N, C-alpha and C positions, 0 to 999 in steps of 0.2 A: 805934152809929155805923158808918156804911158809907161808906168812901172812894170818891171819884169815879174812875172809870177814866181813865187817861191816853190821849189819842188816839194812834193808831198813826202815827208819822211817815211822810210820803210821800217817796219818793226824789226827789232833785233832778234836774230835767230842764232843761238849759240851753236857751235859746231856739234854735230851729233856723235855720240859715243855708243857703240853697240853693247848690248847687255851680255854679260858673260853667261855661258851655258853652265848649268849646275853639274858638278862632278858626280857621276853615279856611284852610290855606295854598294859595296859587295853584299851579296845575299848571305845572311846568316840565319839558318833555320832555328826555331825555338827548341831548346833541349827538352826531351821527354823526361818526366819525373822518374827517378829511380824506383823500381819496385821495392817494397819493404820485405825483408826476408821473413819467412815463416819461423816462429819460435820453435826450437828443437826440444822435444820432451826429454826430461831427465828424471825418470822414476827412481833411479838410484843416485844418491848424492855423489858428486864428483866422478861421474862415470864417463867413459868414452863411448863411442858409438856401439861397441860390442859388449861393454861391461864384462869383459872376459874374466878379469881377476876376481871381481866381486861375485860373479855367478859361480865360478869354480869354488870359491871359499864357502858359499852358501850350500852348494850341492855336496861338498865334502862333509860339512857339519851335519847335514840331513842324513847322509849315508852312515856316518859314524853313529848318529842317534839310533838309526834303525838296527844296525849291527849290535850295538850295546843292549838295546831293548830285547833282541832275540836272545842274547847271551844271558841276560838276567832271567828271562822266562825259562830258558833251558836249565839254569841253576835251580830255579824254583821247582821245576818238574822233577829234577833229580832228588831234591830234598823231600818233596811231597811224596814221591814214590817210596822213598826209604821210610818216612814216617808212617805212611798208610800201611805198608807191609808190617812194620813193627806193631802198629796198633791192632791189625787184624790177627797177628800171631797171639798177642796178649788176649784179645777178645775171645778167640777160639779156645785158648787154654783156660780162660776163666768161665766162659759162658756156654760153650758148645760141646755136645757129646757126653757120653756116660762117664768119662774120666775127667770132666771139667771141674773146676773149683765149685761151681754152682751146684752141680749134681752131687758132689761129695758132701756139701753142706746140707742139702735137702735130705740125703740119705741118713746123715748123722742125726738130723732133727727127727726123722721118721723113727729111728731106733729109740731115741729118747722118749718120744710120745708113746711108742708101743710099750716100752718098759713101764711108763706111767699108767697105761691102761691095764697092764697085768698086775701092777701093784694095787690098783683099785679093785680088780677082780678078786685078788686074794683076800680082801677085806669083806667080801660079800658073805652072806649066810651060807651055811653048808648046802642048803638046798639049791642055790643058784651059782655057787662058786665055780664048779667045773664048767658049767655052761659059759660063764663070763670069761673064764680063762681060755676056752676054746675059741670064743668069739674074738678076743684080742689077738690070739695067735694067728688067726686067719686074716686079719686086716692087712691090706696092702698100702702102699704109699699114697695111692689116689684117694684112700678113705680118710686121710688126715689133712688138715690145713697146714701146709708147709710154707706159707707166704713169709713167715719170719726169716726164712733162710735165703730169700731172694736177694740178688745183688742189683741195685738200682741201675747201674750202667749197662747191665746186660739187656735192658729193654731198648737200647739204641744200637741197631745192627749196622749203621753206617758210620764212617769216620766223622768226628765232631766238627771238622773244619768247614767253614762256610765256603760255598762255591763262588761267592762274590769276590773273594780274595784272588781268584784266578781270572776273573773277567777281563782285566786289562791285557792279558796274554792271548786272548782269543784272536785278536786282530793280527797277532804275530804269526799265526799259523798259515797265513797267506798274505804276502806283502807285494804281490804283483800289481796291486792298485792301491797300495797304502799311501795315504795323503802326505805323510812325512818322509817318504823314501824317494830320494832323487832318482829321476829316470822313469817314474810312473806317470801315467796320464793324469791321475788325480793330483800329483805334485805340480805338474805343469799348469793344470787348470787353476790351482789355488794361488800359485806364486807368480805366474807370468800372465795372468788375465788382464792386467792393466798396462802391460808393456806394449808400446806402439812403435812402428818404424819412424825414424831410422834406427831406433834402439830395438834390438831383437835378440832373443836368447841364442847362444851358440849351441852346438851339439853337446850333450852331457858327456862328461869324461870322468865322472866320479867312479869309485870302485864298484858301487852298486849298479852303475850303468854298464860297465865293462863285464862284470861278473855278478849277477843278482845274488843276494845273500840267501843262504839255505834257511828255509822257514823253520819256525819253532814247531816242535811236536808236543802234543798234549801229553800229560802224564799217563803212563801205561799201567793203570791200576783198575 
């Protein structure tokens, strides 16, 4: 008896399942960072890009200041001329010329001193009396000391007012480059020197820009 050989068992192989293909993802580029905006300069509080209203107000105030300053200086000149002419008239009447008060007082003092001289001559001895009288009679004003008749204010031949009082008006004689007059180069250099774009001054439209003010004239004395 010969047994039948057993078959060799085959290893189990499960049915194969194909691997699924990955679904492609759509391409999404990386976003670029947004640029940061540059800060806008604002030299004038609450102003827009042109600052038109604020600039117009400032230039109008500056123009008005200049015109009022010229008016004040013109008034000063008128008053100064009137006062100087009155002073000179009084000075000439008091101190200048043969008919002045000063010369009248000096002549009166001369007469008094001459009479005093004659009175002294009359008291001289007979031998010298006539000679003394003749000497007194011949004396002129220049031979007497007449300083007692002098008037102190006649030594000042110029008006007594200080020229420093007029100094502020000197700059009003030419306002073409006055720092406080709108429309001048000096005004723009002083008040717009820190203004940068996009903020920028507009064209000046104040009265001083459209019609420059008439400059002040110094007193005519």
